[in-house]
N, C-alpha and C positions, 0 to 999 in steps of 0.2 A: 822401239817404243813400248813402254809398259801400257797395257790395256787399262781402261777405266775400271772394268770389272775386277781386274787383279788389285787395283788401287783401293777399291772400296771393300775388298774382302778381309782387311784386317781390322784393327781396333781404333784406328785414327780417322779424323775427318780431313777429307780432301777440300782445300780451299780454292774454289774456281772463281774467276773473275770474268765479268762482261767484256765483250770486244764487239765492235760492229765494223771492223775493216781489218785487212792484213796487217797493216803496220801496227795497229794496236796489239794484234796477237802476237807480233815479234817482240814488241816492248814487253808484254806481259810475260812471256816465255822466258825472255833475258832476265826479267826481274825474279824468276823461279817459280811462277804458278805452274803446277802440274796438270791443270785442266783448265778449259775455257768455256764460256757460255755465251751463246749467241742468243741474246735476250729480245723477245719481240717487244715488250715495252720500250726498251732502250732504242732499239732500231725505229720503232715507229716515230718516236720523238726526233730522231736525227733526220727522218724523211719529213717532218713537219705534219704527220698524221698520227695515227694511233695503231696500236697492235691489231685492232680490229679491221684495219684496212690493209694489212699484208697478206700475202698469199704463199702457198707452198712453193712456188717456182722461185720467187725472189729470195726466200729464205734458204733454199737448198743451193741456189746458185752462189749466193754469198759464202755459204758454208764450204763450197768446193774452193772458192778463192782463198778462204782462210786456211782451209787445210793444205792448199798448195804451198802455202807459205811457212806452215809450222807443222810439226809432228805432234803436238800435244793433243790429247783427245779432246774433242769438241761436243758440248751438249746443246741440243736444239731445244729451245722454247717453242713448241708447236701449238701454243694456245689451246684451242679446242679440237685440234687434230684436223680441222678443215673439213668436218663433215660428221655424219652419222656413221653407224658400224660399217657399212658398206665402203664409204669413202675412206675410211681409215687404212684400208689395205693399200690404197696408192700412197698414202701419207707414209706408211712404214717403209714400203720398198723404195720409195723415192729417197727418203732419209737414209736408209742404208746405202743405196747406190752412191750417195753424196758422201758416205764415210762418216757419218756422225757416230759418236761413241754411246750417245744415250739421247732419249727423246722424252720430253715431258708434256703430258697431256692433262688438262684440266677440265673441270666439270661445269663450264659455262655454257650458256646457250649460243647457238649459231644463227645468224651472225652475231658475234660478240658486240657488246655495246660500249660506247664511251663511258657510261656511267660506271663501269668497273674501276675507273681511275679516280673516281670521288667517293669510293667506298660502297657503292651500291651494287650488289652482285645479283646475277640472273642465272640461277643454276638449274642444270637440267636433272631430271628425276634420277634417283640412285640407281635404279634398275637399267636405265638407258646408259649412264655412264659405265656401269659394270659391263654391259654388252660391248660398248666401244672398246674398253680395255682388254676384254677377252679376244676380240677381233685383232686387236693390235698385237697381242701375243701370238696369236694363230698366224699372223702375216709374217712375223719375224723369221727371217732365214739365217741370220748371223747370230750365232749364240754369244758372241762377245757384246752384242748391242744391248744396252740397259734400257727398259721401259719404267717410266716413272708415272704414277698415277697421282695426280694432285687434286685436292679439294680445298676450296676456300671457305668451308662452312663455319670455321671459327669466327670469321668476321661476319659472314652472311646470315647465319642463323644461330647456331649454338655450339658448344663443345660436345655435347651429346650427339648432335647431328654429325659433326665432324668425325667423331669416333665410330659412329655407325657407318658411314660412307667409306672410311678408311678401311675398316675391317671387311667391308664387301669388296672393296677394291684389290685388297690383298689376296683375296681368294681367286681373283682372276689370273693369278700369276705374275703380276708385275714385279719388278725387281727391287723398286724403292717406292715408298710413300713420301709425298710432299705435302705438308700442311704449313700453316702459317702461325705458329705460336707467338704471342705478343708479350708474355711475361714469364718470369721464372716458373711460376705455377703451371702455365700451360706447357712449358717444356717437360716439367716433371709428370704432368698428367699423361701426356702422350707417351713418354718412356714406361710408365706403369701400365698403361692399358693396352697399348699396340705393340705388335712385333716389329722390331727394326729390320732392316736398315731405313733410315730417313734421309730426305733431302730437304734443307731448309734455306730460306733467304737469310742474308744477314739483316739483323733488324736496323731499322733507321737509327743512326747515331753509333752503331756497332755494338758488339757484344759487352763492351765495358759499361754501357748505360744499364745493362741487365746484371752487372757484376758477375759475368760469365767469361770464360776463356774458351779457346777452340778446343783444349782438352776436356773442359766441362761438357760442352755439347757433344763430343764424341763419346763420352761416358753415358750420355742420354740417348745413345743410338744413332746420332747424326753421322752420316759417312760422306756426305757431299754438303758443303756450306757455300752458297753462291753470294757473291757481292754483285747485285743486279744494277747498282745505280751510281756509286761513288765515282768511277771513272769518267761517266758522263757529265755529271754535275761539276766536277773538277775542270773538264774540258770546256763546258759551256761557260764556266766562270772566267777562265783564261781568254777564250775566243771573245766574249763580250767586252772584257777590259781591253784587249788589244784593239778591237775595232772602234770603241769609243775613244781610245787614245790617239789612235792613228788619224781619225778623221779630222781632229783638230791640231794635230802635230805630227809632221812627216820626218822629225828629226831622230826618231828611235832612241829617245833618251833613256828609256828603260832597258835598252840593250846595246852594248858596244858592238862595234865591228868584230872584235876578237870573240866576244861571246857568241855572236851570230854565227861565226864560222866554226866554233867549238860545238855549238848545237847541231849545225848542219853535218859535221863530221861524225857526230853520235848517230844522227838520223841516217846517214849513208851507211854506217855500219850495220845498223838494224835492217836496212833495206838489202843490203848484201851488194852494194854498188861495186866494190872491188873484184868481186867474183865475176860479175858481168863484164867489167872492163878487161879482166884477164882473158876471157873467152874472146873478145874482139882482138885483144893483141896477138892471140894465137892464130886467129883467122882472117877476118876481113880487115885488120888494121896492121897487117905484117909490114 
C-alpha cells in the first residue's frame, strides 16, 4: 500500500471520499478511491446525533474496523482533538495505534456545539490552537502519519483572520493546512498567501459550480480533496425512498428478483463472501 504521505508528495490532488462503515470502504476502494475519510459530521448524522457527541474511542474503533476491511489510507476527522494540549497526546497516540494515515484537528471550542452545523462557529484563541497542534506534532511517533491543522475562520470571522491563523498553525509543524474556501477568489487568495500543501472539502455542488477541476485545485496547492457528504446524502435519499415505498407496497415493483440477486451477488463480492466460504470448505465443512 502506498502511504498517504507519498500520495501527497507530488503535484496532484488526492480525492478522498467519506465512509462510515467497512462495506462503504470496500465499495469506495473498488471504485478507485486512493484514500478514505472517516468524517465526524457524517458519522454523527448516521448515529442521529452530531459530531459534537462523538468520542475518540468510537471513532478509533470504527477506524480499526474499516482498516481491517481495506488497505487504503484512512483520514480521521478528529474534530477539536477531544481536549486541550495535554489531552491531544492521547488523541494522537490512539489514532496512531488504530492505524490512521492522517488526523485533522480544528480550532473549535470544546465541547463542540451544534451551532457549528448552522454556520455559527465558536473558535478557540489562535494561541491555544497553536499549542494544541504543537503538542500533536510532539506526540506523533509514526513519521508517515500526517497532521492537518484546520481553521474555520473564513466563515467564522474573516479571510484575514483565517490567513493569520493558518500561518501560525503552519509554524507548529503540521503537514497540511485545511481551510474552507467558498469562491474561486478564496482559493486564489489562499494559494497566493499561504504555503501549501492544503486539504480542502469539496464545495457543495462540486467543483463544477465554481468552474474548477481537480487539476485546477491541485495547481492551487491542494493535495487532498475530501468529499465529506455526497455518499451519505445519496444513501439517505435511497433509504428514505425505499422505506416509504415498502411500507405501502411489499411487491418490490422497483426491483425484480433478478435485479435483487444481481445486487446481492455484487455485494457479496465486495464483502468477500467467496473467500470465507472457501475457508470453511477447506476446514469445518469438508
